[in-house]
KEKE-447985 format. One record per residue: residue number from 1; residue in one letter; x, y negated, z negated of N, C-alpha, C, CB in turn. Coordinates in Angstrom, 1 decimal. Atoms other than C-alpha are relative to their C-alpha. Glycine has a CB too. Example, Ala and Ser with C-alpha at 12.3 -4.5 7.8 and 13.67 -1.06 7.14 Angstrom:
2
<1 'a' <0.9 1.2 0.0> <12.3 4.5 -7.8> <0.9 -1.2 0.0> <-1.0 0.0 -1.2>>
<2 's' <-0.9 1.1 0.0> <13.7 1.1 -7.1> <-0.8 -1.1 -0.8> <0.4 -0.5 1.4>>
% end
This chain:
116
<1 'q' <-0.9 -0.1 1.1> <48.4 -34.6 -123.2> <0.5 -1.4 -0.4> <1.2 0.8 0.5>>
<2 'v' <-0.4 1.4 0.3> <49.9 -38.2 -123.0> <-1.3 -0.9 0.1> <1.1 -0.5 1.0>>
<3 'q' <1.2 0.9 0.0> <47.3 -40.8 -123.9> <0.5 -1.4 -0.6> <-1.1 0.6 -0.9>>
<4 'l' <-0.2 1.4 0.5> <47.6 -44.6 -124.3> <-1.3 -0.7 -0.1> <0.9 -0.7 1.0>>
<5 'v' <1.3 0.6 0.3> <44.8 -46.5 -125.9> <0.3 -1.5 -0.4> <-0.8 0.7 -1.1>>
<6 'e' <-0.1 1.5 0.4> <44.7 -50.4 -125.9> <-1.1 -0.5 -0.8> <0.1 -0.8 1.3>>
<7 's' <1.1 0.7 0.7> <42.8 -52.6 -128.2> <0.5 -1.4 -0.3> <-0.2 0.7 -1.4>>
<8 'g' <-0.3 1.4 0.4> <42.7 -56.3 -129.2> <-0.3 -1.0 1.1> <1.4 -0.1 -0.3>>
<9 'g' <0.4 1.0 -1.0> <41.5 -57.9 -126.0> <-1.2 -0.8 -0.4> <-0.3 0.7 1.3>>
<10 'g' <1.2 0.8 0.3> <38.8 -60.6 -125.9> <0.1 -1.3 0.6> <-0.1 -0.2 -1.5>>
<11 'l' <0.1 1.4 -0.5> <37.9 -64.2 -125.2> <0.6 -1.0 -1.0> <-1.5 -0.3 0.3>>
<12 'v' <-0.7 0.9 0.9> <40.0 -67.0 -126.5> <0.1 -1.3 0.8> <1.4 0.5 -0.4>>
<13 'q' <-0.2 1.3 -0.6> <40.3 -70.8 -125.8> <1.5 -0.2 0.3> <-0.6 -1.1 -0.8>>
<14 'a' <-1.4 0.4 -0.3> <43.4 -72.2 -124.2> <0.7 -0.5 -1.2> <0.1 -1.0 1.2>>
<15 'g' <-0.7 0.4 1.1> <46.1 -72.7 -126.7> <-0.1 1.0 -1.2> <-0.4 -1.3 -0.5>>
<16 'g' <0.2 -1.0 1.1> <44.9 -69.8 -128.9> <0.9 1.2 0.2> <-1.4 0.5 0.0>>
<17 's' <-0.9 -1.2 0.0> <46.4 -66.4 -129.6> <-0.8 1.3 -0.1> <0.9 -0.1 -1.3>>
<18 'l' <0.5 -1.4 0.1> <45.6 -62.7 -129.3> <1.1 1.0 -0.2> <-0.8 0.3 1.3>>
<19 'r' <-1.0 -1.0 0.2> <47.4 -59.6 -130.3> <-0.6 1.3 0.5> <0.3 0.2 -1.5>>
<20 'l' <0.4 -1.2 -0.6> <47.1 -56.5 -128.2> <0.8 1.2 -0.6> <0.3 0.0 1.5>>
<21 's' <-0.6 -1.2 0.5> <47.9 -53.0 -129.5> <-0.2 1.1 1.0> <-0.6 0.4 -1.4>>
<22 'c' <0.1 -1.2 -0.8> <48.6 -49.8 -127.7> <0.5 1.2 -0.8> <0.9 -0.1 1.3>>
<23 'l' <-0.3 -1.2 0.7> <48.5 -46.5 -129.5> <0.4 1.1 0.9> <-1.1 0.4 -1.0>>
<24 'a' <-0.4 -1.0 -0.9> <50.5 -43.8 -127.8> <0.0 1.4 -0.7> <1.4 -0.3 0.6>>
<25 's' <-0.1 -1.4 0.5> <50.4 -40.0 -128.2> <0.5 0.9 1.1> <-1.4 0.4 -0.6>>
<26 'g' <-0.4 -1.1 -0.9> <51.8 -36.9 -126.6> <1.4 0.1 0.4> <-0.8 -0.2 1.2>>
<27 's' <-1.4 0.0 -0.4> <55.4 -37.8 -126.1> <0.8 -1.1 -0.7> <0.1 -0.2 1.5>>
<28 'i' <-0.9 1.1 0.4> <58.4 -39.9 -127.2> <0.5 -0.6 1.3> <1.2 0.6 -0.8>>
<29 'f' <-0.2 0.7 -1.2> <58.9 -42.5 -124.5> <1.3 -0.7 0.1> <-1.1 -0.9 0.3>>
<30 't' <-1.2 0.8 -0.2> <62.0 -44.1 -123.0> <-0.3 -1.5 -0.3> <0.5 0.2 1.4>>
<31 'g' <0.4 1.4 0.3> <60.2 -47.4 -123.2> <-1.5 -0.2 0.2> <0.7 -1.0 0.9>>
<32 'm' <1.4 0.3 -0.1> <56.8 -49.0 -123.4> <-0.1 -1.5 0.3> <-0.8 0.3 -1.3>>
<33 'g' <0.1 1.4 -0.4> <55.4 -52.3 -122.1> <-1.4 -0.3 0.4> <0.9 -0.3 1.0>>
<34 'w' <1.3 0.5 -0.4> <52.6 -54.3 -120.7> <0.0 -0.6 1.4> <-0.5 -1.1 -1.0>>
<35 'y' <0.2 0.6 -1.3> <51.4 -55.2 -117.2> <-1.4 -0.6 -0.1> <0.1 1.1 1.1>>
<36 'r' <1.4 0.6 -0.1> <48.4 -57.3 -116.2> <-0.4 -0.2 1.4> <0.0 -1.4 -0.7>>
<37 'q' <0.5 0.2 -1.3> <46.2 -57.7 -113.2> <-1.2 -1.0 -0.1> <-0.5 1.4 0.6>>
<38 'a' <1.1 1.0 -0.1> <44.1 -60.8 -112.5> <-0.9 0.3 1.2> <0.7 -1.4 0.1>>
<39 'p' <0.9 -0.3 -1.1> <41.1 -60.7 -110.2> <0.6 -0.4 1.3> <-1.3 -0.7 -0.2>>
<40 'g' <-0.5 0.3 -1.3> <42.2 -60.5 -106.6> <1.5 0.0 0.1> <-0.5 -1.3 0.4>>
<41 'k' <-1.5 0.0 0.0> <45.9 -60.1 -107.5> <0.5 1.4 -0.3> <0.6 -1.0 -1.0>>
<42 'q' <-0.7 -1.3 0.3> <48.3 -57.2 -107.7> <0.4 0.0 -1.5> <1.2 0.2 0.9>>
<43 'r' <-0.4 -0.2 1.4> <49.3 -55.8 -111.1> <1.5 -0.5 -0.1> <0.0 1.5 -0.4>>
<44 'e' <-1.3 0.6 0.2> <52.4 -57.6 -112.5> <0.5 0.3 -1.3> <-0.1 -1.5 0.2>>
<45 'f' <-0.7 -0.3 1.2> <54.9 -56.9 -115.1> <-0.1 -1.2 -1.0> <1.5 0.3 0.2>>
<46 'v' <0.1 1.0 1.0> <54.5 -58.8 -118.4> <1.2 0.1 -1.0> <-1.3 0.1 -0.8>>
<47 'a' <-1.1 -0.1 1.0> <56.9 -57.4 -121.1> <0.3 1.5 -0.2> <-0.5 -0.6 -1.3>>
<48 'q' <-0.5 -1.4 0.2> <58.8 -54.2 -122.0> <0.9 0.0 -1.2> <0.7 0.5 1.3>>
<49 'i' <-1.0 -0.2 1.1> <60.6 -52.8 -125.0> <0.4 1.5 0.2> <-0.7 -0.2 -1.4>>
<50 'r' <-0.5 -1.3 -0.1> <62.9 -49.8 -124.7> <0.2 0.6 -1.3> <1.4 -0.1 0.7>>
<51 's' <-0.1 -0.8 1.3> <63.5 -47.1 -127.3> <1.2 -0.5 -0.8> <0.2 1.4 0.3>>
<52 'd' <-1.1 0.5 0.7> <66.8 -48.8 -128.1> <-0.2 -1.5 -0.5> <1.2 0.0 0.9>>
<53 'g' <0.4 1.3 0.5> <65.0 -52.1 -128.9> <0.2 -1.1 1.0> <0.7 -0.3 -1.2>>
<54 'v' <-0.2 1.0 -1.0> <66.0 -54.0 -125.8> <-1.3 -0.4 0.6> <1.0 0.4 1.1>>
<55 't' <1.2 0.5 -0.5> <63.2 -56.3 -124.6> <0.2 -0.7 1.3> <-0.7 -0.9 -1.0>>
<56 'n' <0.0 0.7 -1.2> <62.4 -57.9 -121.3> <-1.4 -0.6 0.3> <0.4 0.9 1.2>>
<57 'y' <1.2 0.7 -0.2> <59.8 -60.5 -120.3> <0.0 -0.6 1.4> <-0.1 -1.1 -1.1>>
<58 'a' <0.2 0.8 -1.2> <58.4 -62.0 -117.2> <0.2 -1.5 -0.3> <-1.5 0.2 0.6>>
<59 'd' <-0.3 1.4 0.3> <59.4 -65.6 -116.8> <-1.2 -0.8 -0.4> <0.6 -0.6 1.3>>
<60 's' <1.2 0.7 0.2> <55.8 -66.7 -116.9> <-0.4 0.0 -1.5> <-1.1 0.5 0.8>>
<61 'v' <0.5 -0.2 1.3> <55.4 -65.5 -120.5> <1.1 -0.2 -1.1> <-0.6 1.3 -0.2>>
<62 'k' <-1.2 0.2 0.9> <58.9 -66.1 -122.0> <-0.3 -1.2 -1.0> <1.3 -0.2 0.7>>
<63 'g' <0.3 1.0 1.0> <58.6 -68.1 -125.2> <-1.4 -0.1 -0.6> <0.4 -1.4 0.5>>
<64 'r' <1.4 0.0 0.4> <54.9 -67.5 -125.6> <-0.4 1.4 -0.5> <-0.9 -0.4 1.1>>
<65 'f' <0.4 -1.3 0.4> <54.6 -63.7 -125.8> <1.1 0.8 -0.7> <-0.5 0.8 1.3>>
<66 't' <-1.0 -0.8 0.7> <56.4 -61.3 -128.1> <-0.4 1.5 0.0> <0.3 -0.5 -1.4>>
<67 'i' <0.3 -1.4 0.1> <56.5 -57.5 -127.7> <0.8 0.6 -1.2> <0.4 0.7 1.4>>
<68 's' <-0.6 -0.6 1.2> <57.2 -55.3 -130.7> <-0.5 1.5 -0.1> <-0.2 -0.7 -1.3>>
<69 'r' <0.4 -1.3 0.1> <56.9 -51.7 -131.7> <0.1 0.5 -1.5> <0.8 1.0 0.9>>
<70 'd' <0.0 -0.7 1.3> <56.2 -49.5 -134.8> <0.2 1.4 0.3> <-1.4 -0.3 -0.8>>
<71 'n' <-0.3 -1.4 -0.3> <57.9 -46.2 -134.3> <-0.7 1.0 -0.8> <1.5 0.2 -0.1>>
<72 'a' <0.8 -1.0 0.8> <56.2 -44.5 -137.2> <-1.4 0.2 0.5> <0.0 -0.5 -1.5>>
<73 'k' <1.4 -0.1 -0.5> <52.8 -45.3 -135.8> <-0.1 0.2 1.5> <-0.7 -1.3 -0.3>>
<74 'n' <0.0 -0.2 -1.4> <53.9 -44.8 -132.2> <-0.8 -1.0 0.8> <-0.4 1.4 0.4>>
<75 't' <0.8 1.1 -0.5> <52.4 -48.2 -131.3> <0.8 -1.1 0.4> <-1.0 -0.4 -1.1>>
<76 'v' <-0.7 1.2 -0.5> <53.5 -51.1 -129.3> <-1.0 -1.2 0.0> <0.5 0.2 1.5>>
<77 'y' <0.9 1.2 0.1> <52.1 -54.7 -129.7> <0.5 -1.0 1.0> <0.1 -0.5 -1.5>>
<78 'l' <-0.3 1.2 -0.8> <51.9 -57.8 -127.6> <-0.6 -1.1 -0.7> <-0.4 0.2 1.5>>
<79 'q' <0.5 1.2 0.7> <51.5 -61.0 -129.6> <0.1 -1.1 1.1> <0.9 -0.4 -1.2>>
<80 'm' <0.1 1.0 -1.1> <50.3 -63.6 -127.1> <-0.4 -1.4 -0.7> <-1.1 0.4 1.0>>
<81 'n' <0.3 1.4 0.5> <50.5 -67.3 -128.2> <0.0 -1.0 1.1> <1.1 -0.3 -1.1>>
<82 's' <0.1 1.0 -0.9> <49.8 -70.5 -126.5> <-0.6 0.4 1.4> <1.4 -0.7 0.3>>
<83 'l' <0.6 -0.6 -1.1> <47.5 -68.7 -124.1> <-0.5 -1.1 1.0> <-1.1 0.9 -0.4>>
<84 'e' <0.4 0.9 -1.0> <46.7 -70.4 -120.8> <-1.1 0.7 0.9> <1.2 -0.5 0.9>>
<85 'p' <1.0 -0.6 -0.9> <43.8 -69.8 -118.3> <0.7 0.9 1.0> <-0.8 -1.0 0.7>>
<86 'e' <-0.7 -0.8 -0.9> <46.4 -68.3 -116.0> <0.4 1.4 -0.6> <1.3 -0.7 0.5>>
<87 'd' <-0.2 -1.3 0.6> <46.9 -65.5 -118.5> <-1.2 0.9 0.1> <0.4 -0.2 -1.4>>
<88 't' <1.2 -0.9 -0.2> <43.4 -64.2 -117.8> <0.2 1.1 0.9> <-1.2 -0.9 0.5>>
<89 'a' <-0.3 -1.3 -0.7> <43.7 -60.6 -116.7> <-0.4 1.2 -0.8> <1.5 0.1 0.4>>
<90 'v' <0.1 -1.3 0.8> <43.2 -57.0 -117.6> <1.4 0.4 -0.3> <-0.8 1.1 0.9>>
<91 'y' <-1.3 -0.3 0.5> <46.2 -56.0 -119.6> <0.1 1.5 -0.2> <0.4 -0.7 -1.3>>
<92 'y' <-0.2 -1.5 0.0> <47.5 -52.4 -119.2> <1.2 0.4 -0.8> <0.1 0.5 1.4>>
<93 'c' <-1.1 -0.5 0.7> <49.7 -50.6 -121.6> <0.7 1.0 0.9> <-0.4 0.7 -1.3>>
<94 'n' <-0.9 -0.9 -0.8> <52.6 -48.7 -119.9> <1.0 0.7 -0.9> <0.7 -0.8 1.1>>
<95 'a' <-1.1 -0.7 0.6> <54.9 -46.0 -121.1> <0.7 0.8 1.1> <-0.6 1.0 -1.1>>
<96 'f' <-0.8 -0.7 -1.0> <57.7 -44.4 -119.2> <1.0 1.0 -0.6> <0.6 -0.9 1.0>>
<97 'l' <-1.0 -1.0 0.4> <60.0 -41.4 -119.4> <1.0 0.1 1.1> <-0.7 1.4 -0.3>>
<98 'v' <-1.1 -0.2 -1.0> <63.3 -41.0 -117.7> <0.6 1.3 -0.2> <1.1 -1.1 -0.2>>
<99 'r' <-0.6 -1.3 0.0> <64.4 -37.5 -116.9> <0.9 0.0 1.3> <-1.0 1.2 0.0>>
<100 't' <-0.6 0.0 -1.3> <65.6 -36.6 -113.4> <-0.7 -1.1 0.9> <-0.1 1.4 0.7>>
<101 'n' <0.7 1.1 -0.7> <63.0 -39.2 -112.2> <-0.7 -0.8 -1.1> <-0.9 0.6 1.1>>
<102 'i' <0.7 0.9 0.9> <60.9 -41.9 -113.8> <-1.5 0.4 0.1> <0.2 -1.5 0.3>>
<103 'v' <1.4 -0.4 0.0> <57.4 -40.9 -114.9> <-0.7 -1.1 -0.8> <-0.3 1.4 -0.7>>
<104 'n' <0.7 1.1 0.6> <54.9 -43.7 -115.8> <-1.4 0.5 -0.4> <-0.2 -1.2 0.9>>
<105 'y' <1.3 -0.3 0.5> <51.7 -43.4 -117.9> <-0.7 -1.4 -0.3> <0.1 0.8 -1.3>>
<106 'w' <0.7 1.2 0.1> <49.0 -46.0 -118.2> <-1.3 0.1 -0.9> <-0.5 -0.5 1.4>>
<107 'g' <1.2 0.1 0.7> <46.2 -47.0 -120.5> <-1.1 -0.5 0.9> <0.1 -1.0 -1.2>>
<108 'q' <1.2 0.3 -0.8> <42.7 -47.9 -119.4> <-0.1 -1.5 0.2> <-1.2 0.5 -0.7>>
<109 'g' <0.1 1.5 -0.2> <43.2 -51.7 -119.8> <-0.8 -0.7 -1.1> <-0.5 -0.3 1.3>>
<110 'a' <0.7 0.9 0.9> <42.1 -54.5 -122.1> <-0.2 -1.3 0.6> <0.8 -0.1 -1.4>>
<111 'q' <0.3 1.3 -0.6> <40.4 -57.6 -120.8> <0.4 -1.2 -0.9> <-1.4 0.0 0.5>>
<112 'v' <-0.3 1.3 0.6> <41.8 -61.0 -121.8> <-0.5 -1.1 0.8> <1.5 -0.1 -0.3>>
<113 'i' <0.5 1.2 -0.7> <39.9 -64.1 -120.9> <0.4 -1.2 -0.8> <-1.6 0.1 0.2>>
<114 'v' <-0.4 1.2 0.6> <41.3 -67.5 -121.6> <-0.8 -1.2 0.6> <1.6 -0.3 0.1>>
<115 's' <0.8 1.0 -0.5> <38.9 -70.4 -121.2> <0.6 -1.4 -0.3> <-1.4 0.0 -0.7>>
<116 's' <-0.5 1.4 0.1> <39.7 -74.1 -120.7> <-0.8 -0.8 -0.9> <0.2 -0.7 1.4>>
% end
């Protein structure tokens, strides 16, 4: 029922930019965001935007990444500027619902490779 589909990943040189998109369907979510997982590392939080518009960013991406949403299209975006090799990872779209508990949904992931 719930489905999250990422797009926009790819290969970019250090200092460049990429824009990730996540199209959501099946529900209205409390919030949406992005996580990433680099080879050999655990998945880590990147950015989040709640339904009320409040945003949150990991310290490592503040000032470089911007999360936004288009409610009509039920889509969330991650604009990534000034990319660094350390940003190389698979980026996963996340959506969550808060009821009596928190339920998380995940996309399949979009690979981002930043070369030096």
